[in-house]
Every structure is written in C-alpha cells, then in structure tokens.
C-alpha positions in Angstrom: 19.8 -14.2 -14.5 20.8 -11.0 -12.7 17.8 -9.2 -11.3 17.8 -5.6 -10.0 14.7 -5.6 -7.7 13.9 -2.1 -6.6 11.5 -1.3 -3.7 10.8 2.2 -2.6 11.3 1.4 1.1 11.7 -1.8 3.1 7.9 -2.2 3.8 7.4 -3.3 0.2 9.7 -6.3 0.6 6.9 -8.2 2.3 4.8 -7.9 -0.8 7.3 -9.8 -2.8 9.0 -11.9 -0.1 7.9 -15.2 -1.7 9.0 -14.0 -5.2 12.4 -13.1 -3.9 12.8 -16.4 -2.2 11.7 -18.3 -5.3 14.1 -16.4 -7.5 17.0 -17.2 -5.1 15.9 -20.9 -4.9 16.1 -21.1 -8.7 19.7 -19.9 -8.6 19.2 -16.3 -9.8 21.4 -13.4 -8.6 19.1 -10.8 -7.0 20.2 -7.3 -6.0 17.4 -5.9 -3.7 17.7 -2.2 -3.6 15.9 0.7 -1.8 16.2 4.4 -1.9 19.0 5.9 0.2 18.3 8.0 3.2 15.5 5.8 4.5 15.6 3.7 7.6 17.9 0.6 7.7 16.8 -2.8 6.4 14.5 -4.3 9.1 15.3 -7.6 10.8 12.8 -9.5 8.5 14.8 -8.4 5.4 18.1 -9.1 7.0 16.8 -12.6 7.8 15.7 -13.0 4.2 19.2 -12.1 2.9 20.8 -14.4 5.4 18.6 -17.4 4.5 19.0 -16.6 0.8 22.6 -15.8 0.0 21.8 -15.1 -3.6 19.9 -11.9 -2.4 22.2 -8.9 -1.9 21.0 -5.7 -0.2 22.0 -2.3 -1.5 20.7 1.2 -2.2 20.1 3.2 -5.3 22.2 6.3 -6.0 21.0 9.4 -4.2 18.5 11.5 -6.2 17.0 13.7 -3.4 17.9 17.4 -3.7 19.3 16.9 -7.2 18.0 20.0 -9.1 16.5 18.1 -12.0 15.0 15.4 -9.9 13.3 17.8 -7.5 11.9 19.8 -10.4 10.6 16.5 -12.0 9.0 15.6 -8.7 7.1 18.9 -8.7 5.8 18.3 -12.2 4.7 14.8 -11.1 2.8 16.3 -8.1 1.1 18.7 -10.5 0.1 15.8 -12.8 -1.3 13.8 -9.9 -3.6 16.6 -8.8 -4.9 17.0 -12.4 -5.6 13.3 -12.5 -8.1 13.5 -9.8 -10.0 16.3 -11.6 -11.1 13.8 -14.2 -14.9 13.0 -14.3 -14.3 9.4 -13.1 -12.9 10.7 -9.8 -15.9 13.0 -9.0 -16.9 10.6 -6.2 -13.4 10.6 -4.6 -13.0 13.9 -2.8 -10.5 12.5 -0.3 -8.1 11.5 -3.1 -8.4 15.0 -4.7 -7.8 16.7 -1.3 -4.7 14.7 -0.7 -3.3 15.4 -4.2 -4.2 19.1 -3.9 -2.3 19.4 -0.6 0.9 18.1 -2.2 0.6 20.0 -5.6 2.4 23.3 -6.3 0.1 26.2 -5.9 0.3 27.2 -9.6 -0.9 23.7 -10.6 -3.8 24.0 -8.2 -4.8 27.4 -9.5 -4.6 26.2 -13.1 -6.5 23.0 -12.2 -9.3 25.0 -10.6 -9.5 27.3 -13.5 -9.6 24.5 -16.1 -11.4 22.0 -14.0 -14.6 21.8 -16.1 -12.8 22.0 -19.4 -11.5 18.5 -20.0 -9.9 19.3 -23.3 -7.9 22.2 -21.8 -7.0 20.0 -18.8 -5.6 17.3 -21.1 -3.6 19.9 -22.9 -2.1 21.1 -19.6 -1.2 17.5 -18.7 0.6 17.1 -22.1 2.6 20.3 -21.4 3.5 19.0 -17.9 4.6 15.7 -19.4 6.9 17.5 -21.9 8.4 19.6 -19.2 8.9 16.7 -16.8 10.6 14.6 -19.5 12.8 17.6 -20.4 14.3 17.5 -16.9 16.2 14.3 -18.1 16.2 13.2 -14.4 16.6 9.6 -15.6 20.2 10.3 -16.6 21.1 10.0 -12.9 20.8 6.2 -13.2 22.5 5.6 -16.6 25.9 4.8 -15.2 24.4 2.9 -12.3 22.7 0.5 -14.7 25.8 0.2 -16.8 27.7 -0.8 -13.7 25.0 -3.2 -12.4 24.4 -4.9 -15.8 21.1 -6.4 -14.8 19.2 -8.8 -17.1 16.0 -7.2 -15.9 14.9 -4.4 -13.6 11.8 -5.0 -11.5 10.2 -2.0 -9.7 7.5 -1.8 -7.1 5.4 0.1 -6.3 6.6 2.7 -8.9 3.4 4.7 -9.1 3.9 6.6 -5.8 5.2 10.2 -5.8 8.7 11.4 -4.7 10.3 8.2 -5.9 13.4 7.7 -8.0 11.9 4.4 -9.3 10.2 6.5 -12.1 13.6 7.7 -13.2 15.1 4.2 -12.9 12.4 2.9 -15.1 13.0 5.6 -17.7 16.8 5.0 -17.5 16.2 1.3 -18.2 14.1 2.1 -21.2 16.6 4.6 -22.6 19.4 2.0 -22.2 17.5 -0.9 -23.6 17.3 -2.9 -20.3 14.4 -5.3 -19.7 12.1 -3.7 -17.2 9.0 -4.7 -15.2 6.5 -2.7 -13.3 5.2 -5.0 -10.5 2.0 -3.8 -8.8 2.3 -3.8 -5.0 -1.2 -3.4 -3.7 -4.9 -3.4 -4.8 -5.3 0.3 -4.6 -2.2 1.7 -6.2 -3.3 1.8 -9.8 -6.5 3.8 -9.0 -5.3 6.0 -6.1 -1.6 6.9 -6.9 0.0 8.8 -9.8 -0.3 7.9 -13.4 2.6 6.5 -15.5 3.8 8.9 -18.2 5.7 6.1 -20.0 5.1 2.5 -20.8 7.3 -0.1 -19.1 8.2 -3.2 -21.1 5.9 -5.3 -18.9 3.4 -4.7 -16.1 2.7 -7.6 -13.8 -0.8 -7.3 -12.2 -3.0 -9.4 -10.0 -6.1 -9.9 -12.0 -8.2 -8.7 -14.9 -9.5 -5.7 -12.9 -6.0 -4.4 -12.5 -5.2 -5.2 -16.1 -8.0 -3.0 -17.2 -6.8 -0.3 -14.8 -3.2 -0.3 -16.1 -4.4 -0.2 -19.7 -7.1 2.4 -19.4 -5.6 4.7 -16.8 -1.8 4.2 -17.4 -1.7 3.7 -21.1 0.2 0.4 -21.1 -0.6 -1.8 -24.1 -2.8 -4.8 -23.2 -0.2 -7.2 -24.7 2.4 -5.9 -22.3 0.3 -6.7 -19.2 0.8 -10.1 -17.5 -1.8 -11.4 -15.0 0.0 -13.4 -12.4 -2.4 -13.4 -9.4 -1.4 -11.8 -6.1 1.7 -13.3 -4.7 1.5 -11.3 -1.4 -1.4 -13.5 -0.4 0.1 -16.9 -1.4 1.2 -17.7 2.1 -2.3 -17.7 3.5 -3.5 -20.6 1.2 -3.4 -24.0 2.9 -1.7 -22.6 6.0 -2.5 -24.2 9.4 -2.7 -22.3 12.7 0.3 -22.3 15.1 -2.0 -22.6 18.2 -5.2 -24.3 19.2 -8.2 -22.1 19.8 -7.9 -22.7 23.5 -4.3 -21.7 23.7 -4.8 -18.7 21.4 -7.7 -17.4 23.5 -5.8 -17.9 26.7 -2.9 -15.9 25.3 -4.9 -12.9 24.4 -7.5 -13.1 27.2 -10.7 -14.2 25.4 -13.1 -17.0 26.2 -12.6 -20.0 24.0 -16.2 -21.1 24.4 -17.7 -18.0 22.7 -17.6 -16.9 19.1 -14.8 -14.4 18.2 -15.4 -11.3 16.1 -12.1 -9.9 14.8 -12.0 -6.2 14.0 -9.1 -5.4 11.6 -8.2 -1.7 11.6 -7.3 0.3 8.4 -4.7 2.8 7.4 -7.4 5.2 6.0 -6.7 8.3 4.0 -4.5 11.0 5.4 -6.6 13.4 7.5 -9.3 10.9 8.2 -11.0 10.9 11.6 -9.4 8.5 14.1 -10.7 4.9 13.8 -10.2 4.0 17.5 -13.2 6.0 18.9 -15.4 4.4 16.3 -14.1 0.9 17.2 -15.0 1.6 20.9 -18.5 2.7 19.9 -18.9 -0.3 17.7 -17.8 -2.7 20.5 -20.2 -1.0 22.9 -23.0 -1.3 20.4 -22.4 -5.1 20.1 -22.5 -5.4 23.9 -25.8 -3.6 24.0 -27.3 -5.6 21.1 -30.6 -7.4 21.2 -28.7 -10.5 20.0 -27.4 -12.5 23.0 -24.6 -14.0 20.9 -23.1 -10.5 20.3 -23.5 -9.5 23.9 -21.0 -12.1 25.1 -19.0 -12.9 22.0 -15.2 -12.4 22.1 -14.0 -9.2 20.4 -10.4 -9.0 19.2 -9.2 -5.7 17.8 -6.0 -5.5 15.8 -4.7 -1.9 15.4 -3.2 -1.0 12.1 0.6 -0.7 12.3 0.5 2.8 10.8 -2.0 4.2 13.2 -1.0 2.7 16.6 -0.6 6.1 18.2 -4.4 6.7 18.4 -4.7 3.6 20.5 -2.3 4.6 23.3 -5.0 6.2 25.4 -7.9 3.9 24.5 -9.1 1.6 27.2 -11.4 -1.4 26.4 -11.1 -2.7 29.9 -14.8 -1.9 30.6 -15.9 -4.4 27.9 -15.8 -8.0 29.1 -14.3 -10.6 26.8 -12.6 -8.0 24.7 -8.9 -7.6 23.7 -6.8 -5.2 21.7 -3.7 -7.0 20.4 -0.9 -6.5 19.5 -0.4 -2.9 20.4 3.3 -2.7 19.3 5.2 -3.8 16.2 5.1 -3.3 12.4 3.3 -5.1 9.6 3.4 -8.9 9.9 6.8 -9.5 8.3 8.7 -12.1 10.3 7.6 -15.7 10.9 6.3 -15.1 14.4 4.2 -12.0 13.5 2.8 -13.8 10.5 1.8 -16.7 12.6 0.1 -14.5 15.2 -1.8 -12.7 12.4 -2.9 -15.8 10.7 -4.1 -17.3 14.0 -6.2 -14.2 14.6 -7.9 -14.7 11.2 -8.2 -18.4 11.6 -9.7 -18.5 15.1 -12.2 -15.7 14.3 -15.7 -16.6 13.4 -16.3 -13.3 11.6 -14.2 -10.3 10.5 -15.1 -6.6 10.5 -13.2 -3.6 9.1 -13.6 -0.4 7.2 -11.2 -0.7 4.2 -8.2 -2.9 4.5 -6.4 -5.8 2.7 -7.1 -7.9 5.8 -10.6 -8.3 4.4 -9.1 -10.1 1.4 -7.0 -12.3 3.7 -10.1 -13.1 5.7 -11.9 -14.2 2.6 -8.9 -16.5 1.7 -9.1 -18.1 5.2 -12.8 -18.6 4.6 -14.3 -16.1 7.0 -17.3 -13.9 6.4 -16.2 -10.2 6.1 -18.4 -7.4 7.3 -18.3 -3.6 7.1 -20.4 -0.6 8.1 -20.7 2.3 5.7 -20.9 5.5 7.8 -20.7 9.1 6.7 -17.5 9.9 8.7 -15.6 7.2 6.7 -17.1 7.8 3.3 -13.9 9.2 1.8 -11.9 6.1 2.8 -14.5 3.7 1.8 -16.9 4.5 -1.1 -14.8 7.6 -1.8 -12.1 5.3 -3.2 -12.3 3.2 -6.3 -10.6 0.0 -5.0 -13.1 -0.4 -2.2 -15.8 -1.0 -4.7 -14.1 -4.2 -5.9 -14.9 -5.7 -2.4 -18.4 -4.1 -2.4 -19.5 -5.2 -5.8 -22.5 -7.4 -5.7 -21.3 -9.7 -8.5 -17.7 -10.3 -7.5 -17.4 -8.6 -4.1 -17.0 -10.2 -0.8 -18.3 -7.7 1.8 -21.4 -7.8 4.0 -22.1 -4.1 4.0 -24.7 -2.2 6.0 -25.4 1.5 6.6 -26.2 1.4 10.3 -24.8 -0.3 13.4 -28.2 -1.8 14.0 -28.3 -3.5 10.6 -24.6 -4.5 11.0 -25.4 -6.2 14.3 -28.2 -8.2 12.7 -26.0 -9.2 9.8 -23.1 -10.1 12.1 -25.4 -12.2 14.4 -26.7 -14.1 11.3 -23.1 -15.0 10.5 -22.3 -16.2 14.0 -25.4 -18.2 14.0 -24.4 -19.9 10.8 -26.9 -18.2 8.6 -24.4 -16.3 6.4 -24.3 -18.8 3.6 -21.8 -17.0 1.4 -19.0 -19.5 1.1 -19.5 -19.7 -2.7 -19.4 -15.9 -2.9 -16.1 -15.8 -1.0 -14.6 -18.5 -3.2 -15.7 -16.8 -6.3 -14.1 -13.5 -5.2 -10.8 -15.3 -4.3 -10.7 -17.0 -7.7 -11.4 -13.8 -9.5 -9.3 -11.3 -7.5 -6.5 -13.2 -5.9 -5.8 -16.3 -8.0 -7.3 -15.9 -11.5 -5.1 -18.7 -12.9 -6.7 -21.2 -10.5 -6.9 -21.7 -6.7 -4.3 -24.4 -6.9 -1.7 -22.2 -8.8 0.4 -19.9 -6.6 0.9 -16.4 -8.0 4.5 -16.6 -6.9 5.4 -19.3 -9.3 3.5 -17.5 -12.1 5.4 -14.3 -11.4 8.8 -16.0 -11.5 7.9 -18.1 -14.6 6.9 -14.9 -16.5 10.0 -13.1 -15.4 12.2 -15.9 -16.6 10.3 -16.0 -19.9 10.9 -12.3 -20.4 14.7 -12.6 -19.8 14.8 -15.4 -22.4 13.6 -12.9 -25.0 16.0 -10.3 -26.6 16.2 -7.0 -24.7 14.1 -4.1 -25.9 15.6 -1.5 -28.3 16.8 1.6 -26.4 14.2 4.4 -26.3 15.7 7.5 -27.8 15.5 10.7 -25.8 13.4 13.2 -27.8 15.7 15.9 -29.2 13.4 18.7 -28.1 14.3 18.0 -24.5 17.8 19.4 -25.1 16.2 22.7 -26.2 13.8 23.0 -23.3 16.1 21.8 -20.5 18.2 25.0 -20.3 15.1 27.1 -19.9 14.1 25.0 -16.9 17.4 25.5 -15.1 16.3 28.4 -12.9 13.2 26.5 -11.9 15.3 23.4 -11.1 17.5 25.5 -8.7 14.4 26.9 -7.1 12.8 23.4 -6.7 16.0 22.1 -5.0 16.2 25.1 -2.7 12.5 24.6 -1.7 13.1 20.9 -1.0 16.0 21.8 1.3 13.9 24.4 3.1 11.1 21.9 3.7 13.6 19.3 5.0 15.2 21.9 7.4 11.7 23.0 8.6 10.7 19.4 9.3 13.9 18.8 11.2 13.3 21.9 13.3 9.8 20.8 14.0 10.9 17.4 15.2 13.6 19.0 17.3 11.1 21.3 19.0 8.7 18.5 19.6 11.5 16.5 21.2 12.5 19.4 23.4 8.9 19.9 24.5 8.5 16.2 25.2 11.6 16.2 27.4 10.5 19.4 29.2 7.1 17.9 30.1 8.7 14.7 31.3 11.1 16.7 33.5 8.1 18.7 34.9 6.2 15.5 35.6 9.1 14.1 37.5 9.5 17.3 39.5 5.8 17.3 40.4 5.9 13.7 41.4 9.0 14.3 43.6 7.3 17.2 45.4 4.2 15.1 46.2 6.1 12.1 47.6 5.6 11.7 51.3 
C-alpha cells in the first residue's frame, strides 16, 4: 500500500520510527512528509530513509501566509482558549494562560465575558467552527492528494496549533481518502487543541486515551483503535550497551554506590527554571539523615528542550554527581538511545517532575519518584495527563510534598524497601501495552493500518453549501490575518538579528578587554 505519513516536524519521527521501519519491512511504499520551512531532516531520519529505501522524504505544500489558512489558524487559536474555560479545566491554570497568550484579543474578551455561561460559550464555539470551516483552507491540499494518490494518510500529532495537518485531514475526508489520526504523546489529547471533525480512525495507546478522544474530541468509539504505545517498544527486553563499571567510569560516578537518576522535564511555557531546583534537590540529598543518600551517585539528564538553563550551573561542589549529556537532541540515533537506556538501566531509582522518562523508567523496572512543590504545580497537578501517573489505582509515582518526605521515600527504595514491582507492572500493562506485555504496539499499529486499507475507502465528505456564502464575507479578515502573520514573522527576524548583533558586540568587547589586560 502507499502511505502518506505526515509529521508536523522531524522531532515526531522518533515517536513512529519503529512503525515506519515495520511498514517498509512489509514492502509498503511510505512517503514521510513534514511541513515546509522547518529545519532540514536530521541525521537520524536520513539514516532511517537510507536503511529503508521504501521510505521517501518530502514536504507538504506551503500553507503559511496563505490568507485562508492564516485566518483558519486564528479561529483555531480562539477555540483552544475557549476549551480551557470549561469546568473540567478549572484546575489547569497553566494551560489556560498558555492558550490565552496565543488567542486573538477579541476571543479573550468574549471568553472572559462568557466564561461562567457554559451554554453561551458552547454557542460561541459553534460559531467559530462554522467560520473556520468556511475558510475552506483544506482546498490547498486537494490537488496534492490527487497527485500523491495515497491508500491512506496518517497524521501525527494533528492536535497542535498552527499546523497544516488539520487541513490535510479535512482534504482527505473531502476527497474520500482513508485517514488516520495517530496520537503522538500521552498529554496531547488533554492539553492541545480539540478536533473539529472526526477522522476515519484514531489510533491511541490505551483505554484512557480512547476515553479522551471520544469525550473531548467527539470521535465515535467504534472508530478508535487501541494499539499500545509504539514509542516505548524499543525499551522492552533491551539490554545495556555497557557494564555498570564502564558506565560509571564514563560519566564520573562511583560504581560501588547506588545511582539516583534525575530526568528533567520540558515543563509548560513560562515555568520557573528547573535547574536551580535540581541543585537544591541534590544538596538536600547530600545533607540527608540517610547515609545512603549522602554518598549515592546522582546523575542528572537535562531535557533537550531546556539545555540553556544548564549552561551556568555547576554541580562540581557535590561529590559523586554528574550532569550528562549537556549537548544534543532527544535520543533519536542508535548511540543516543543506547546512552539513554544505560542511564535508566544502571539507575537504582528515578526522580523527575513530569516527563515521559518516568514511563520509560517503569518499563525498565525502576521505582519512579517525584516531589509535588508549589512552584511546579502548573506543570504537575495543573495538567490532566500527570494524574495518570499519580493515580493510586493505576499510577506509578512515589509522590511526596516535601523534600524531607521525598528523601525518606527515596532512601526506602535504595534500601530495597520500595516493594512496588507489581504496581509498576500493572501500570505498564494498562498504560503502555494493554494488549499484553508480550505484544509490541508497533505490530498492532501496522496490522490495524493494513486492515483499514483492505476496506473500501470512505465516501467523500461534502463541503457544506453554506460555506460558499460565508467565505466572501471573511475575505477582508483573511487578508488582515495574513498581513499580521507576516508582521509577526518580520518582527521575530528583527529580534533575532538584534540579539545576534548584541552577542557579537559583547564578544568583541570581551576580546578587546582581554587583549588590554595581557602582560
């Protein structure tokens, strides 16, 4: 079969690397596409295409600065803001603040005015949906799909803003092309935008996500397929690439002491830096009343999206402590994945705030700890997906509300008094591999995709006739939206240019100062 596999940007390829390889292995023709104008395909994706000749790399047609697409995007930003005004999101102020900062001012004013009136808010959402659909932005991809002639279009992550994947999905529906929404991460269905249409199929990890996509995104339960989480398949049954002694020698830790791995998080935009807290956390362990914590190894892995905050952090004053690696991207190539797995495997306990590494730690069989502190509430308990790890019935976290309690809990784990192996296994079976621990999600995903293609394609979805009446009225607003998008782009470029000029000026001044002080 011919598969058009759309990722918003190259970072999402790692979420479906195993699926892409399996499709190529089974002889399918895969066209892997990303949006234009983003950075080039990274080395890991180029290696994937080289090792799997059936995978071709390409880009989607340009949609940015198209009048209708820019207007549709503003409607989508408005709808996202209104989503987080719902009662079920009252405990997620960080998500609301993020959406509010991106929404048009008119939507914010209307949302604040209608906030407590749920019926009026729902009416406003319906109006926005009508206007957004009337932009007919999906027409941009009609000819593209006719030229590609895919048997099925797979899109991930789809539910993020400012993405042409939403229009690609609608175009596939309007032309009667098989289409699949593939969930990329454990937080996307609860923290991103809502779908305003129903794709032919939604592939999700587990029953929790199935409930989310049905209740919050309006997809029929019969159209939701639970496959498990393919992104974690590679950690099952894997063996380390180094011995504990060699690993510790490489990163500068003692092999004869327990290792506590701290995995950093991406956190919500605007969150306080995590690095100062990690330093405070490590210092607290070193001052603990538990001798095992005072001399245990501490390995800190910075998050690849927040490495800048670690540039001036020095852990040198803490013995048997390492911060590694300080450079690089998410674990995507074979070497980076091996280093990451070895970090999990050789650790005796794992600590973090809110990150998928906690799930990976559970898969490897390590106890996972967290501290619930006020400064990180918005990124922890202020998100819905975090509670799936915290839940007493199916969760996996050892959670405390103070560093003293955390130290006691962590010491118990290092002393072998944790005793939660059954709880970890139950979580992994429920959340990661609901079809069975021995059944890889990758194979389930590919099997279901092949099954879908064996069925007749869906009937084309007719474009409502009223969109032709509304669209001309929206034309001036489309022009304005496009102009505003260009202004924002130009302002961003000027800002980057000014920062670069200032950076070069400071470097030149530093060199001049150094030259004057040389003997």
